[in-house]
N, C-alpha and C positions, 0 to 999 in steps of 0.2 A: 431216808429211813423207810425200810420196807413195811408196807402195811397190807394186810388181807382182810378183807371184810365180806363175811358170809352173809347171805340172805336166802329167803325162799322156803324156810322151814314152816311148819304148822301142824295142824291136826287133820288127818285124812283117814277115810275108812279103808279097811283091808280090801285089797285090789286096786286101790286107786293109785294115783301118780302125783309126784311132785318133781319140780325141777329146782335145784339149789344153784346159786350163783356165788362166785368167789371173785371179788373185784382186787386185782393186784397192783399195787403202785409203789413207787419209790426207787425203782431201778429197771434196768433192762432184763427181761426174763428169757432172752433167747437161749441161754446156756443153763436154764433150770428145768427141773421137773416139778410139777405141781400135782399134789395129790389130795384125795378125799379120804378121810379116816372117820370113825365114830367111836363113841364111848358111852358106856353105861356105868352108873355108880358101882364102885367096887371092882371094876374090870379095866383091864388095859386098853389103850387106844388101838383100835382095830383098823388095819388097812382095807380100803374098798377098791380104789381105783387110782391110777395116776397117768399123766400125759407128759410126754417130753415136748417142751415148747416148740423148738425148731422142726423136729421131725414128724410130730403129731403121733409118734409111736405111743401105744397105750399098754397098760398092764392092769389086769382085774384080779381080785380075789375070787376064788372058786364060788364063794357063797353068793356073789351078786352077778356072775357071768350070766348073760342073757336077759337080766332084769335092769341092771344100771348101765348107763352109757355116759362116758366122760368126753367132753369136747371143749374147745376154746375158741374165743374170738380175740383178735389183737387190738381191736378198736372199740371200747377200751380194753385193757388187758383183763379178760374174764374167763374164767373156767367154769364150765357147768357140770352138774351131776343130774342127768335125767333118771329118775327112778320110777320104774314101773311096777305093777303087780306087788305093791307093797304089802308086807306082813307085819303082825303086831311085833314079832321079834325084831323088826327093823327100827323100833322106837329107840331113840338115842340122841345124844347131841352130836352133830356133824360138824367137823372141822375140815378146813382146807390148810394144807402146809406147802411150803415151797423150799427147795433145796438145790444147791448146784448139782450139776451132772457129775457123778463121781464114778460110773462105770457104764459099760454098755447096756448092762441089765438095768432097768427101772427099778429101783430098790423099794422095798416095802416096809422096811422098819422105820419108826419114828425118828430114829437117831440120825436118818439120812435128810431130814427135813429141819432147816434152821429157823424158818419163820412160821408162825401159825396165826390164824384168826381167832376171834372170840367164840366161835361156834354159833350154831343155829339148832334149835330143838325141833326135832321130828317126832310126832307122835301117831302111831297107827292104831286106830281102835278096831276091835274085833266085831 
C-alpha cells in the first residue's frame, strides 16, 4: 500500500525559508512523478512543482519558479520542497502526491496523481 507522509511545515516569518519532506513507501517509484501542491480553504488544490523519479526532470508553476526547488533522495524515498523568500500568500496546507508517468510532460493536474499524503500546514506571518 502506497503511503506518502509529509513533514516540515510550520510558522515562519515573511522572507524566511522552510523545507518540506515527503517520504514515500509501499512500491517502487521509478516510473512515477511526485509533486507538491497546496490548498487553502474554499480553493482548489494548486500545483507547485513535480519531479520525475527516474530522470529527475522537474516542472514548476510560474508562481513559485525561482523561489521553490523540488528534489529527491532514493534512500529513503523522499521528495523535498525547498521554499525560500516565503510570502504570507504562501500560507496553505501543502500536500505531496504521486502518480504513474502518463506522458512526456510532467502533468500538473490533481487527476494525474493517484496517491496523496495527509498534508502539512505552512503559515507565513507578515
